[in-house]
Backbone atoms as SQL, in Angstrom:
CREATE TABLE atoms (id INTEGER PRIMARY KEY, chain TEXT, resi INTEGER, resn TEXT, atom TEXT, x REAL, y REAL, z REAL);
INSERT INTO atoms VALUES
  (1, 'A', 1, 'MET', 'N', -64.356, 39.269, -36.455),
  (2, 'A', 1, 'MET', 'CA', -63.015, 39.254, -37.511),
  (3, 'A', 1, 'MET', 'C', -62.093, 39.581, -36.446),
  (4, 'A', 2, 'THR', 'N', -60.790, 38.431, -36.927),
  (5, 'A', 2, 'THR', 'CA', -59.196, 39.005, -36.138),
  (6, 'A', 2, 'THR', 'C', -58.789, 39.861, -37.325),
  (7, 'A', 3, 'SER', 'N', -58.088, 40.464, -36.184),
  (8, 'A', 3, 'SER', 'CA', -57.440, 41.636, -37.078),
  (9, 'A', 3, 'SER', 'C', -56.244, 41.223, -37.670),
  (10, 'A', 4, 'ARG', 'N', -55.313, 41.232, -39.084),
  (11, 'A', 4, 'ARG', 'CA', -54.721, 40.693, -39.459),
  (12, 'A', 4, 'ARG', 'C', -52.936, 41.950, -38.828),
  (13, 'A', 5, 'LYS', 'N', -52.084, 41.691, -38.550),
  (14, 'A', 5, 'LYS', 'CA', -50.886, 42.093, -38.125),
  (15, 'A', 5, 'LYS', 'C', -49.900, 42.656, -39.906),
  (16, 'A', 6, 'SER', 'N', -49.578, 43.900, -39.738),
  (17, 'A', 6, 'SER', 'CA', -48.765, 44.362, -40.629),
  (18, 'A', 6, 'SER', 'C', -47.139, 43.625, -40.415),
  (19, 'A', 7, 'ARG', 'N', -47.082, 43.604, -41.633),
  (20, 'A', 7, 'ARG', 'CA', -45.294, 43.193, -41.437),
  (21, 'A', 7, 'ARG', 'C', -44.400, 43.752, -40.503),
  (22, 'A', 8, 'LEU', 'N', -44.453, 45.643, -40.570),
  (23, 'A', 8, 'LEU', 'CA', -43.877, 45.980, -39.696),
  (24, 'A', 8, 'LEU', 'C', -43.946, 45.481, -38.015),
  (25, 'A', 9, 'ASP', 'N', -45.552, 45.393, -37.968),
  (26, 'A', 9, 'ASP', 'CA', -45.880, 44.583, -35.944),
  (27, 'A', 9, 'ASP', 'C', -45.067, 43.747, -36.472),
  (28, 'A', 10, 'LEU', 'N', -45.184, 42.569, -37.514),
  (29, 'A', 10, 'LEU', 'CA', -44.444, 41.424, -37.120),
  (30, 'A', 10, 'LEU', 'C', -42.911, 41.483, -36.813),
  (31, 'A', 11, 'HIS', 'N', -42.418, 42.315, -37.556),
  (32, 'A', 11, 'HIS', 'CA', -40.790, 42.445, -37.462),
  (33, 'A', 11, 'HIS', 'C', -40.790, 43.463, -36.111),
  (34, 'A', 12, 'VAL', 'N', -41.276, 44.132, -35.158),
  (35, 'A', 12, 'VAL', 'CA', -41.461, 44.542, -34.088),
  (36, 'A', 12, 'VAL', 'C', -41.587, 44.032, -32.966),
  (37, 'A', 13, 'GLU', 'N', -42.807, 42.749, -32.923),
  (38, 'A', 13, 'GLU', 'CA', -43.068, 41.564, -32.467),
  (39, 'A', 13, 'GLU', 'C', -41.846, 40.602, -32.280),
  (40, 'A', 14, 'LYS', 'N', -40.842, 40.564, -33.443),
  (41, 'A', 14, 'LYS', 'CA', -40.288, 39.593, -33.281),
  (42, 'A', 14, 'LYS', 'C', -38.793, 40.302, -32.717),
  (43, 'A', 15, 'THR', 'N', -38.260, 41.498, -32.717),
  (44, 'A', 15, 'THR', 'CA', -37.515, 42.171, -32.481),
  (45, 'A', 15, 'THR', 'C', -37.492, 41.826, -30.732),
  (46, 'A', 16, 'GLU', 'N', -38.819, 42.299, -30.536),
  (47, 'A', 16, 'GLU', 'CA', -38.969, 42.428, -28.730),
  (48, 'A', 16, 'GLU', 'C', -38.678, 41.186, -28.022),
  (49, 'A', 17, 'ASN', 'N', -39.019, 40.225, -28.922),
  (50, 'A', 17, 'ASN', 'CA', -38.903, 38.631, -28.466),
  (51, 'A', 17, 'ASN', 'C', -37.868, 38.291, -28.465),
  (52, 'A', 18, 'LEU', 'N', -36.924, 38.736, -29.309),
  (53, 'A', 18, 'LEU', 'CA', -35.899, 38.449, -29.359),
  (54, 'A', 18, 'LEU', 'C', -34.647, 39.409, -28.222),
  (55, 'A', 19, 'ALA', 'N', -35.457, 40.314, -28.116),
  (56, 'A', 19, 'ALA', 'CA', -34.628, 41.262, -27.094),
  (57, 'A', 19, 'ALA', 'C', -35.230, 40.659, -25.733),
  (58, 'A', 20, 'LYS', 'N', -35.955, 40.495, -25.647),
  (59, 'A', 20, 'LYS', 'CA', -36.517, 39.525, -23.834),
  (60, 'A', 20, 'LYS', 'C', -35.492, 38.469, -23.781),
  (61, 'A', 21, 'TYR', 'N', -35.445, 37.702, -25.137),
  (62, 'A', 21, 'TYR', 'CA', -34.319, 36.625, -25.067),
  (63, 'A', 21, 'TYR', 'C', -33.406, 36.571, -24.511),
  (64, 'A', 22, 'LEU', 'N', -32.383, 37.461, -25.133),
  (65, 'A', 22, 'LEU', 'CA', -31.392, 38.157, -24.970),
  (66, 'A', 22, 'LEU', 'C', -31.158, 38.511, -23.180),
  (67, 'A', 23, 'LEU', 'N', -32.166, 39.516, -22.788),
  (68, 'A', 23, 'LEU', 'CA', -31.581, 39.944, -22.058),
  (69, 'A', 23, 'LEU', 'C', -32.259, 38.770, -20.944),
  (70, 'A', 24, 'LYS', 'N', -32.755, 37.576, -20.976),
  (71, 'A', 24, 'LYS', 'CA', -33.165, 36.763, -20.313),
  (72, 'A', 24, 'LYS', 'C', -31.780, 35.920, -19.619),
  (73, 'A', 25, 'LYS', 'N', -31.485, 35.362, -21.401),
  (74, 'A', 25, 'LYS', 'CA', -29.917, 34.953, -21.317),
  (75, 'A', 25, 'LYS', 'C', -28.943, 35.618, -20.246),
  (76, 'A', 26, 'LYS', 'N', -29.089, 36.769, -20.586),
  (77, 'A', 26, 'LYS', 'CA', -27.915, 37.440, -19.725),
  (78, 'A', 26, 'LYS', 'C', -27.955, 37.627, -18.329),
  (79, 'A', 27, 'LYS', 'N', -29.244, 37.620, -17.590),
  (80, 'A', 27, 'LYS', 'CA', -29.451, 37.385, -16.643),
  (81, 'A', 27, 'LYS', 'C', -29.069, 36.328, -16.105),
  (82, 'A', 28, 'GLU', 'N', -29.441, 35.020, -16.701),
  (83, 'A', 28, 'GLU', 'CA', -29.183, 33.874, -16.469),
  (84, 'A', 28, 'GLU', 'C', -27.572, 33.747, -16.209),
  (85, 'A', 29, 'ASN', 'N', -26.650, 34.013, -17.330),
  (86, 'A', 29, 'ASN', 'CA', -25.369, 34.080, -17.320),
  (87, 'A', 29, 'ASN', 'C', -24.718, 34.768, -15.983),
  (88, 'A', 30, 'ILE', 'N', -24.977, 35.999, -15.749),
  (89, 'A', 30, 'ILE', 'CA', -24.489, 36.463, -14.221),
  (90, 'A', 30, 'ILE', 'C', -24.789, 36.476, -13.235),
  (91, 'A', 31, 'GLN', 'N', -25.998, 35.163, -12.990),
  (92, 'A', 31, 'GLN', 'CA', -26.630, 34.763, -11.993),
  (93, 'A', 31, 'GLN', 'C', -25.881, 33.422, -11.890),
  (94, 'A', 32, 'ASN', 'N', -24.793, 32.500, -12.747),
  (95, 'A', 32, 'ASN', 'CA', -24.663, 31.557, -13.176),
  (96, 'A', 32, 'ASN', 'C', -22.913, 32.192, -12.490),
  (97, 'A', 33, 'SER', 'N', -22.906, 33.177, -13.450),
  (98, 'A', 33, 'SER', 'CA', -21.176, 33.173, -12.863),
  (99, 'A', 33, 'SER', 'C', -20.891, 33.740, -11.456),
  (100, 'A', 34, 'LEU', 'N', -22.251, 34.409, -10.535),
  (101, 'A', 34, 'LEU', 'CA', -22.193, 34.407, -9.063),
  (102, 'A', 34, 'LEU', 'C', -22.312, 32.941, -8.234),
  (103, 'A', 35, 'VAL', 'N', -22.264, 31.876, -9.278),
  (104, 'A', 35, 'VAL', 'CA', -22.004, 30.531, -8.223),
  (105, 'A', 35, 'VAL', 'C', -21.274, 30.426, -8.247),
  (106, 'A', 36, 'ARG', 'N', -19.811, 30.327, -9.469),
  (107, 'A', 36, 'ARG', 'CA', -18.536, 30.069, -8.971),
  (108, 'A', 36, 'ARG', 'C', -17.670, 30.915, -8.271),
  (109, 'A', 37, 'PRO', 'N', -16.696, 30.399, -7.903),
  (110, 'A', 37, 'PRO', 'CA', -15.871, 31.236, -7.085),
  (111, 'A', 37, 'PRO', 'C', -15.073, 32.148, -8.019),
  (112, 'A', 38, 'LEU', 'N', -14.631, 33.230, -7.407),
  (113, 'A', 38, 'LEU', 'CA', -14.402, 34.580, -8.226),
  (114, 'A', 38, 'LEU', 'C', -13.359, 34.041, -9.323),
  (115, 'A', 39, 'TYR', 'N', -12.089, 33.139, -8.481),
  (116, 'A', 39, 'TYR', 'CA', -11.102, 32.884, -9.098),
  (117, 'A', 39, 'TYR', 'C', -11.380, 31.875, -10.728),
  (118, 'A', 40, 'GLN', 'N', -12.466, 31.521, -10.419),
  (119, 'A', 40, 'GLN', 'CA', -12.530, 30.384, -11.431),
  (120, 'A', 40, 'GLN', 'C', -13.158, 31.250, -12.598),
  (121, 'A', 41, 'GLU', 'N', -14.077, 32.352, -12.334),
  (122, 'A', 41, 'GLU', 'CA', -14.607, 33.184, -13.479),
  (123, 'A', 41, 'GLU', 'C', -13.131, 33.627, -13.913),
  (124, 'A', 42, 'ALA', 'N', -12.235, 33.885, -12.865),
  (125, 'A', 42, 'ALA', 'CA', -10.886, 34.985, -13.614),
  (126, 'A', 42, 'ALA', 'C', -10.436, 34.152, -14.615),
  (127, 'A', 43, 'LEU', 'N', -9.969, 32.941, -14.179),
  (128, 'A', 43, 'LEU', 'CA', -9.651, 31.978, -14.993),
  (129, 'A', 43, 'LEU', 'C', -9.805, 31.660, -16.455),
  (130, 'A', 44, 'ARG', 'N', -11.268, 31.369, -16.178),
  (131, 'A', 44, 'ARG', 'CA', -12.205, 31.222, -17.493),
  (132, 'A', 44, 'ARG', 'C', -11.810, 32.507, -18.528),
  (133, 'A', 45, 'SER', 'N', -11.876, 33.404, -17.847),
  (134, 'A', 45, 'SER', 'CA', -11.890, 34.527, -18.476),
  (135, 'A', 45, 'SER', 'C', -10.463, 34.762, -19.685),
  (136, 'A', 46, 'LEU', 'N', -9.714, 34.389, -17.996),
  (137, 'A', 46, 'LEU', 'CA', -7.731, 34.377, -19.251),
  (138, 'A', 46, 'LEU', 'C', -7.772, 33.642, -19.922),
  (139, 'A', 47, 'PHE', 'N', -8.471, 32.479, -19.676),
  (140, 'A', 47, 'PHE', 'CA', -8.466, 31.256, -20.521),
  (141, 'A', 47, 'PHE', 'C', -8.866, 31.480, -22.757),
  (142, 'A', 48, 'LEU', 'N', -9.938, 32.269, -22.128),
  (143, 'A', 48, 'LEU', 'CA', -10.516, 32.952, -23.696),
  (144, 'A', 48, 'LEU', 'C', -9.478, 33.655, -24.060),
  (145, 'A', 49, 'VAL', 'N', -9.338, 34.852, -23.622),
  (146, 'A', 49, 'VAL', 'CA', -8.372, 35.811, -24.295),
  (147, 'A', 49, 'VAL', 'C', -6.922, 34.695, -24.838),
  (148, 'A', 50, 'ILE', 'N', -6.388, 33.940, -23.959),
  (149, 'A', 50, 'ILE', 'CA', -4.844, 33.282, -25.009),
  (150, 'A', 50, 'ILE', 'C', -5.992, 32.252, -25.741),
  (151, 'A', 51, 'VAL', 'N', -6.814, 31.931, -25.643),
  (152, 'A', 51, 'VAL', 'CA', -7.322, 31.538, -26.853),
  (153, 'A', 51, 'VAL', 'C', -7.762, 32.206, -27.635),
  (154, 'A', 52, 'LEU', 'N', -7.910, 33.128, -27.667),
  (155, 'A', 52, 'LEU', 'CA', -7.827, 34.472, -29.070),
  (156, 'A', 52, 'LEU', 'C', -6.549, 34.435, -29.319),
  (157, 'A', 53, 'LEU', 'N', -5.638, 34.976, -28.652),
  (158, 'A', 53, 'LEU', 'CA', -4.533, 35.267, -29.113),
  (159, 'A', 53, 'LEU', 'C', -3.816, 34.111, -30.000),
  (160, 'A', 54, 'ILE', 'N', -3.947, 33.242, -29.097),
  (161, 'A', 54, 'ILE', 'CA', -3.080, 31.861, -29.641),
  (162, 'A', 54, 'ILE', 'C', -3.808, 31.453, -31.226),
  (163, 'A', 55, 'ASP', 'N', -5.428, 31.676, -31.352),
  (164, 'A', 55, 'ASP', 'CA', -5.539, 31.041, -32.582),
  (165, 'A', 55, 'ASP', 'C', -5.322, 32.170, -33.521),
  (166, 'A', 56, 'THR', 'N', -5.364, 33.095, -33.314),
  (167, 'A', 56, 'THR', 'CA', -4.659, 34.349, -34.126),
  (168, 'A', 56, 'THR', 'C', -3.851, 34.328, -34.746),
  (169, 'A', 57, 'LEU', 'N', -2.728, 34.219, -33.382),
  (170, 'A', 57, 'LEU', 'CA', -1.062, 34.376, -34.121),
  (171, 'A', 57, 'LEU', 'C', -0.660, 32.912, -34.763),
  (172, 'A', 58, 'PHE', 'N', -0.601, 31.806, -34.729),
  (173, 'A', 58, 'PHE', 'CA', -0.257, 30.290, -34.329),
  (174, 'A', 58, 'PHE', 'C', -0.254, 30.276, -35.913),
  (175, 'A', 59, 'PRO', 'N', -1.778, 30.693, -36.501),
  (176, 'A', 59, 'PRO', 'CA', -2.566, 30.257, -38.423),
  (177, 'A', 59, 'PRO', 'C', -1.733, 31.935, -39.191),
  (178, 'A', 60, 'LEU', 'N', -1.672, 32.858, -38.526),
  (179, 'A', 60, 'LEU', 'CA', -0.952, 33.971, -39.131),
  (180, 'A', 60, 'LEU', 'C', 0.536, 33.573, -39.725),
  (181, 'A', 61, 'GLU', 'N', 1.434, 33.135, -38.391),
  (182, 'A', 61, 'GLU', 'CA', 2.207, 32.850, -38.374),
  (183, 'A', 61, 'GLU', 'C', 2.868, 31.418, -39.260),
  (184, 'A', 62, 'ALA', 'N', 1.832, 30.868, -39.392),
  (185, 'A', 62, 'ALA', 'CA', 1.955, 29.652, -40.407),
  (186, 'A', 62, 'ALA', 'C', 2.031, 30.381, -42.243),
  (187, 'A', 63, 'TYR', 'N', 1.147, 30.952, -42.235),
  (188, 'A', 63, 'TYR', 'CA', 0.359, 32.128, -43.222),
  (189, 'A', 63, 'TYR', 'C', 1.457, 32.428, -43.631),
  (190, 'A', 64, 'ARG', 'N', 2.386, 32.737, -43.319),
  (191, 'A', 64, 'ARG', 'CA', 3.348, 34.021, -43.599),
  (192, 'A', 64, 'ARG', 'C', 4.609, 32.948, -43.762),
  (193, 'A', 65, 'SER', 'N', 5.302, 31.912, -42.906),
  (194, 'A', 65, 'SER', 'CA', 6.401, 31.542, -42.863),
  (195, 'A', 65, 'SER', 'C', 6.314, 30.244, -44.339),
  (196, 'A', 66, 'VAL', 'N', 5.162, 29.571, -44.414),
  (197, 'A', 66, 'VAL', 'CA', 5.174, 28.398, -45.500),
  (198, 'A', 66, 'VAL', 'C', 4.545, 28.967, -47.065),
  (199, 'A', 67, 'VAL', 'N', 4.978, 28.064, -47.652),
  (200, 'A', 67, 'VAL', 'CA', 5.238, 28.632, -49.681),
  (201, 'A', 67, 'VAL', 'C', 3.680, 28.584, -49.864),
  (202, 'A', 68, 'VAL', 'N', 3.732, 29.886, -51.037),
  (203, 'A', 68, 'VAL', 'CA', 2.046, 30.447, -51.334),
  (204, 'A', 68, 'VAL', 'C', 1.359, 29.006, -51.513),
  (205, 'A', 69, 'PRO', 'N', 1.141, 28.069, -51.795),
  (206, 'A', 69, 'PRO', 'CA', 0.122, 27.429, -52.473),
  (207, 'A', 69, 'PRO', 'C', -0.280, 26.985, -51.459),
  (208, 'A', 70, 'PHE', 'N', 0.356, 26.505, -50.626),
  (209, 'A', 70, 'PHE', 'CA', 0.211, 26.102, -49.316),
  (210, 'A', 70, 'PHE', 'C', 0.283, 26.430, -48.101),
  (211, 'A', 71, 'ASN', 'N', -0.272, 28.265, -48.141),
  (212, 'A', 71, 'ASN', 'CA', -0.300, 28.338, -47.003),
  (213, 'A', 71, 'ASN', 'C', -1.294, 28.597, -46.209),
  (214, 'A', 72, 'ILE', 'N', -2.170, 28.711, -47.006),
  (215, 'A', 72, 'ILE', 'CA', -3.968, 28.598, -46.476),
  (216, 'A', 72, 'ILE', 'C', -4.726, 27.319, -46.288),
  (217, 'A', 73, 'VAL', 'N', -3.631, 26.200, -46.694),
  (218, 'A', 73, 'VAL', 'CA', -4.603, 25.045, -46.240),
  (219, 'A', 73, 'VAL', 'C', -3.414, 24.474, -44.943),
  (220, 'A', 74, 'VAL', 'N', -2.491, 25.045, -44.794),
  (221, 'A', 74, 'VAL', 'CA', -1.350, 24.916, -43.466),
  (222, 'A', 74, 'VAL', 'C', -1.882, 25.576, -42.224),
  (223, 'A', 75, 'ALA', 'N', -2.655, 26.842, -42.349),
  (224, 'A', 75, 'ALA', 'CA', -2.990, 27.634, -41.952),
  (225, 'A', 75, 'ALA', 'C', -4.692, 27.228, -41.234),
  (226, 'A', 76, 'LEU', 'N', -5.171, 27.063, -42.345),
  (227, 'A', 76, 'LEU', 'CA', -6.420, 26.191, -41.747),
  (228, 'A', 76, 'LEU', 'C', -6.437, 24.994, -40.982),
  (229, 'A', 77, 'ILE', 'N', -5.700, 24.020, -41.334),
  (230, 'A', 77, 'ILE', 'CA', -5.208, 22.557, -39.980),
  (231, 'A', 77, 'ILE', 'C', -4.955, 23.268, -39.237),
  (232, 'A', 78, 'ILE', 'N', -4.074, 24.246, -39.108),
  (233, 'A', 78, 'ILE', 'CA', -3.372, 24.558, -37.538),
  (234, 'A', 78, 'ILE', 'C', -4.223, 25.167, -36.479),
  (235, 'A', 79, 'LEU', 'N', -5.447, 26.005, -37.261),
  (236, 'A', 79, 'LEU', 'CA', -6.980, 26.657, -36.516),
  (237, 'A', 79, 'LEU', 'C', -7.734, 25.505, -36.333),
  (238, 'A', 80, 'VAL', 'N', -8.043, 24.427, -37.048),
  (239, 'A', 80, 'VAL', 'CA', -8.765, 23.090, -36.689),
  (240, 'A', 80, 'VAL', 'C', -8.325, 22.306, -35.435),
  (241, 'A', 81, 'VAL', 'N', -6.784, 22.109, -35.387),
  (242, 'A', 81, 'VAL', 'CA', -6.524, 21.119, -34.757),
  (243, 'A', 81, 'VAL', 'C', -6.542, 22.054, -33.146),
  (244, 'A', 82, 'LEU', 'N', -5.974, 23.181, -33.461),
  (245, 'A', 82, 'LEU', 'CA', -5.907, 24.287, -31.764),
  (246, 'A', 82, 'LEU', 'C', -7.250, 24.521, -31.107),
  (247, 'A', 83, 'LEU', 'N', -8.553, 24.394, -32.264),
  (248, 'A', 83, 'LEU', 'CA', -9.777, 24.905, -31.953),
  (249, 'A', 83, 'LEU', 'C', -10.526, 23.310, -31.320),
  (250, 'A', 84, 'TYR', 'N', -10.009, 22.432, -32.027),
  (251, 'A', 84, 'TYR', 'CA', -10.425, 20.981, -31.454),
  (252, 'A', 84, 'TYR', 'C', -9.759, 20.943, -29.580),
  (253, 'A', 85, 'ILE', 'N', -8.579, 21.188, -29.391),
  (254, 'A', 85, 'ILE', 'CA', -7.598, 21.393, -28.614),
  (255, 'A', 85, 'ILE', 'C', -8.607, 22.133, -27.606),
  (256, 'A', 86, 'GLU', 'N', -8.564, 23.025, -28.188),
  (257, 'A', 86, 'GLU', 'CA', -9.032, 24.336, -26.876),
  (258, 'A', 86, 'GLU', 'C', -10.532, 24.016, -26.290),
  (259, 'A', 87, 'ILE', 'N', -11.453, 23.497, -27.621),
  (260, 'A', 87, 'ILE', 'CA', -12.505, 23.156, -27.059),
  (261, 'A', 87, 'ILE', 'C', -12.656, 21.738, -26.011),
  (262, 'A', 88, 'ARG', 'N', -12.138, 20.734, -26.026),
  (263, 'A', 88, 'ARG', 'CA', -11.545, 19.854, -25.309),
  (264, 'A', 88, 'ARG', 'C', -11.007, 20.003, -24.072),
  (265, 'A', 89, 'LEU', 'N', -10.184, 21.640, -23.631),
  (266, 'A', 89, 'LEU', 'CA', -10.155, 21.956, -22.443),
  (267, 'A', 89, 'LEU', 'C', -10.971, 22.554, -21.739),
  (268, 'A', 90, 'TYR', 'N', -12.005, 23.497, -22.620),
  (269, 'A', 90, 'TYR', 'CA', -12.917, 24.109, -21.953),
  (270, 'A', 90, 'TYR', 'C', -13.954, 23.189, -21.385),
  (271, 'A', 91, 'ASN', 'N', -14.014, 21.449, -22.241),
  (272, 'A', 91, 'ASN', 'CA', -14.951, 21.324, -21.963),
  (273, 'A', 91, 'ASN', 'C', -14.419, 20.406, -20.457),
  (274, 'A', 92, 'ALA', 'N', -13.383, 20.254, -20.319),
  (275, 'A', 92, 'ALA', 'CA', -12.638, 19.183, -19.617),
  (276, 'A', 92, 'ALA', 'C', -12.870, 20.063, -17.999),
  (277, 'A', 93, 'PHE', 'N', -12.831, 21.801, -17.906),
  (278, 'A', 93, 'PHE', 'CA', -12.824, 22.681, -16.971),
  (279, 'A', 93, 'PHE', 'C', -13.957, 22.694, -16.629),
  (280, 'A', 94, 'TRP', 'N', -14.648, 23.590, -17.722),
  (281, 'A', 94, 'TRP', 'CA', -15.736, 24.283, -17.338),
  (282, 'A', 94, 'TRP', 'C', -17.030, 24.052, -18.299),
  (283, 'A', 95, 'GLY', 'N', -17.039, 22.480, -18.928),
  (284, 'A', 95, 'GLY', 'CA', -18.254, 21.926, -19.482),
  (285, 'A', 95, 'GLY', 'C', -19.254, 21.524, -18.604),
  (286, 'A', 96, 'LYS', 'N', -20.312, 20.699, -18.997),
  (287, 'A', 96, 'LYS', 'CA', -21.752, 20.163, -18.323),
  (288, 'A', 96, 'LYS', 'C', -20.722, 18.906, -17.400),
  (289, 'A', 97, 'LYS', 'N', -19.903, 18.562, -17.637),
  (290, 'A', 97, 'LYS', 'CA', -19.319, 17.255, -16.473),
  (291, 'A', 97, 'LYS', 'C', -17.644, 17.864, -16.616),
  (292, 'A', 98, 'GLY', 'N', -17.705, 18.780, -16.769),
  (293, 'A', 98, 'GLY', 'CA', -15.830, 19.726, -16.199),
  (294, 'A', 98, 'GLY', 'C', -15.861, 19.190, -14.899),
  (295, 'A', 99, 'ARG', 'N', -14.607, 20.254, -14.527),
  (296, 'A', 99, 'ARG', 'CA', -14.098, 19.701, -13.075),
  (297, 'A', 99, 'ARG', 'C', -14.449, 21.284, -12.397),
  (298, 'A', 100, 'TRP', 'N', -15.323, 21.979, -13.121),
  (299, 'A', 100, 'TRP', 'CA', -15.488, 23.443, -12.590),
  (300, 'A', 100, 'TRP', 'C', -17.023, 23.451, -12.819),
  (301, 'A', 101, 'SER', 'N', -17.787, 22.693, -13.207),
  (302, 'A', 101, 'SER', 'CA', -18.805, 22.737, -13.849),
  (303, 'A', 101, 'SER', 'C', -20.327, 23.646, -12.962),
  (304, 'A', 102, 'ILE', 'N', -20.783, 24.437, -13.456),
  (305, 'A', 102, 'ILE', 'CA', -21.750, 25.136, -12.712),
  (306, 'A', 102, 'ILE', 'C', -22.594, 24.306, -12.296),
  (307, 'A', 103, 'GLU', 'N', -23.471, 23.017, -12.534),
  (308, 'A', 103, 'GLU', 'CA', -23.877, 22.194, -11.833),
  (309, 'A', 103, 'GLU', 'C', -23.476, 21.694, -11.112),
  (310, 'A', 104, 'LYS', 'N', -22.470, 21.456, -10.706),
  (311, 'A', 104, 'LYS', 'CA', -21.690, 21.394, -9.283),
  (312, 'A', 104, 'LYS', 'C', -22.103, 22.050, -8.425),
  (313, 'A', 105, 'TYR', 'N', -21.691, 23.234, -8.433),
  (314, 'A', 105, 'TYR', 'CA', -22.027, 24.532, -7.546),
  (315, 'A', 105, 'TYR', 'C', -23.362, 24.589, -7.137),
  (316, 'A', 106, 'LYS', 'N', -24.186, 24.406, -8.122),
  (317, 'A', 106, 'LYS', 'CA', -25.281, 24.193, -7.865),
  (318, 'A', 106, 'LYS', 'C', -26.388, 23.558, -6.982),
  (319, 'A', 107, 'LYS', 'N', -25.413, 22.237, -7.265),
  (320, 'A', 107, 'LYS', 'CA', -25.706, 21.443, -6.421),
  (321, 'A', 107, 'LYS', 'C', -25.530, 21.608, -5.064),
  (322, 'A', 108, 'THR', 'N', -23.619, 21.876, -4.947),
  (323, 'A', 108, 'THR', 'CA', -23.300, 21.647, -3.320),
  (324, 'A', 108, 'THR', 'C', -24.037, 23.252, -2.541),
  (325, 'A', 109, 'ILE', 'N', -24.625, 24.419, -3.822),
  (326, 'A', 109, 'ILE', 'CA', -25.543, 25.325, -3.298),
  (327, 'A', 109, 'ILE', 'C', -26.882, 24.844, -2.530),
  (328, 'A', 110, 'ALA', 'N', -27.332, 23.936, -3.065),
  (329, 'A', 110, 'ALA', 'CA', -28.808, 23.570, -2.791),
  (330, 'A', 110, 'ALA', 'C', -28.421, 22.757, -1.316),
  (331, 'A', 111, 'THR', 'N', -27.593, 21.936, -1.585),
  (332, 'A', 111, 'THR', 'CA', -27.541, 20.988, -0.247),
  (333, 'A', 111, 'THR', 'C', -27.296, 21.968, 1.050),
  (334, 'A', 112, 'THR', 'N', -26.297, 22.957, 1.025),
  (335, 'A', 112, 'THR', 'CA', -25.940, 24.055, 1.879),
  (336, 'A', 112, 'THR', 'C', -27.192, 24.473, 2.353),
  (337, 'A', 113, 'THR', 'N', -28.176, 25.024, 1.462),
  (338, 'A', 113, 'THR', 'CA', -29.453, 25.764, 2.115),
  (339, 'A', 113, 'THR', 'C', -30.143, 24.575, 2.516),
  (340, 'A', 114, 'GLU', 'N', -30.341, 23.742, 2.031),
  (341, 'A', 114, 'GLU', 'CA', -31.202, 22.411, 2.832),
  (342, 'A', 114, 'GLU', 'C', -30.614, 22.492, 4.170),
  (343, 'A', 115, 'GLU', 'N', -29.188, 22.152, 4.512),
  (344, 'A', 115, 'GLU', 'CA', -28.759, 21.809, 5.942),
  (345, 'A', 115, 'GLU', 'C', -29.159, 23.079, 6.667),
  (346, 'A', 116, 'LYS', 'N', -28.978, 24.353, 5.967),
  (347, 'A', 116, 'LYS', 'CA', -29.204, 25.315, 7.121),
  (348, 'A', 116, 'LYS', 'C', -30.581, 25.427, 7.354),
  (349, 'A', 117, 'THR', 'N', -31.856, 24.801, 6.939),
  (350, 'A', 117, 'THR', 'CA', -33.120, 24.974, 6.861),
  (351, 'A', 117, 'THR', 'C', -33.382, 23.851, 7.877),
  (352, 'A', 118, 'GLU', 'N', -32.340, 23.118, 7.697),
  (353, 'A', 118, 'GLU', 'CA', -32.817, 21.572, 8.651),
  (354, 'A', 118, 'GLU', 'C', -32.423, 22.075, 10.305),
  (355, 'A', 119, 'VAL', 'N', -31.294, 22.628, 10.358),
  (356, 'A', 119, 'VAL', 'CA', -30.784, 23.315, 11.382),
  (357, 'A', 119, 'VAL', 'C', -31.739, 24.711, 11.877),
  (358, 'A', 120, 'ASN', 'N', -32.126, 25.252, 11.445),
  (359, 'A', 120, 'ASN', 'CA', -33.500, 26.206, 11.992),
  (360, 'A', 120, 'ASN', 'C', -34.427, 25.107, 12.374);
């Protein structure tokens, strides 16, 4: 006979699996950040900080300056437009087919390691 697991055991198991998954993703993220040059990672972080500031300040200013019944709608429209533009910019630079994508650097690292092994 198989023993049945209690609810507490199931929750603990799910929490452990989630923690393992998050640790694995964090490790992959750190490894990916080491693949790119440092200035690109700094530019990416600076881009994200600027995006947060813009996405906060512009809709709030629109909310404050527009007449009361329309202020929420205008602020939301501005936020959606800004998010669309920022997502397009992010994908153009750091997305899968972007200018500084990780896949491109992984390919260059793989080719350089192959060349080193051929030379030796």
